[in-house]
C-alpha positions in Angstrom: 122.0 45.4 160.8 122.0 49.2 159.7 118.2 49.4 159.9 118.3 48.9 164.0 120.9 51.4 164.2 118.7 53.8 161.8 116.0 52.8 164.5 117.7 53.6 167.1 119.0 56.8 165.7 115.3 57.9 165.1 114.2 56.9 168.6 117.2 59.0 169.9 116.6 62.3 168.4 112.8 62.0 168.8 113.1 61.5 172.5 115.6 65.1 172.5 113.7 67.2 170.7 110.9 66.3 173.1 112.5 66.4 176.2 115.0 69.2 175.4 113.2 71.1 173.1 115.2 74.4 174.2 117.9 73.0 172.3 116.0 72.1 169.0 118.2 71.7 165.8 121.3 71.7 167.7 121.6 67.6 167.8 121.6 66.9 164.1 122.7 64.2 162.0 125.9 63.5 159.9 123.7 61.2 157.5 127.1 59.7 156.9 124.8 56.3 156.7 122.8 57.6 153.8 122.5 54.7 150.8 123.4 57.1 148.0 124.3 56.9 143.8 127.8 56.5 143.1 126.6 60.2 141.9 125.2 61.2 144.7 128.2 59.6 146.6 130.7 61.9 144.4 128.8 64.9 145.1 128.3 64.4 148.6 131.9 63.8 149.0 132.8 66.9 146.9 130.5 68.7 149.3 132.5 67.5 152.3 131.1 64.3 153.3 133.9 62.6 155.2 134.5 58.5 155.7 134.4 58.0 159.6 132.3 61.0 160.8 129.7 60.0 164.0 126.4 59.7 163.6 124.9 62.3 165.4 126.4 66.0 166.4 125.1 67.9 169.7 126.6 71.1 169.3 126.3 72.3 173.3 129.5 72.8 174.7 129.8 71.5 178.4 132.2 70.6 181.2 135.1 71.9 178.8 134.4 70.2 175.5 133.0 72.0 172.3 130.4 69.9 171.5 129.4 66.0 171.7 130.0 63.4 169.2 127.7 60.2 168.8 128.5 56.7 167.0 125.4 54.1 167.0 125.9 51.1 166.9 123.9 47.8 166.7 124.4 46.5 170.1 127.6 44.5 171.3 127.8 43.0 167.4 128.6 46.8 166.0 132.2 47.7 165.6 133.8 51.0 164.7 135.2 50.9 161.4 139.4 51.6 160.9 138.1 55.1 159.3 135.8 55.6 162.4 138.3 55.0 164.7 140.9 57.8 163.0 138.2 60.2 163.0 137.4 59.9 166.6 141.2 59.9 167.6 140.8 63.6 165.3 138.0 65.0 166.7 138.9 64.1 170.6 142.1 66.1 169.6 140.2 69.3 169.1 138.3 69.2 172.6 135.3 67.4 171.4 133.8 64.2 173.5 132.9 61.3 171.3 131.3 58.2 172.5 129.7 55.4 171.3 125.7 54.5 171.7 124.4 51.1 171.8 121.1 51.2 173.0 118.4 53.9 173.7 118.8 53.9 177.1 122.8 54.7 177.4 122.2 57.5 174.5 119.9 58.7 177.2 122.1 58.6 180.4 124.7 60.3 177.9 122.5 63.0 177.0 121.4 64.2 180.7 125.2 63.9 181.7 126.8 65.9 179.2 123.9 68.9 180.0 124.4 68.3 183.3 127.2 66.9 185.0 130.2 65.0 183.7 130.6 61.8 186.1 128.3 59.1 184.3 129.9 60.7 181.1 133.2 59.5 182.1 132.1 55.7 182.4 130.3 55.6 178.8 
């Protein structure tokens, strides 16, 4: 299942960087899904890695939001874990937009809506 989300994330980031080259570097990954050794995991946690953080962050303030967090899920099967739900609630309380994306086309629509208008974004 993680392989699907990794491939989806790579496609989304590649498209974004090609389509929005003026914003290159403002869409980035949390790297929370990376496999690590126990030592690497302890180091990452000590350096600030937090369970539940969304897969991608778009550091562009638009429409009253400070930025957009994007959680990628495996089609209709992927579900948020409890840590992800709690983190979503915290981040939305701080004025960020948070969405769950299950396919490339939803990602593309969400990015275009967020960068241009919020009409479709509210439906996601």
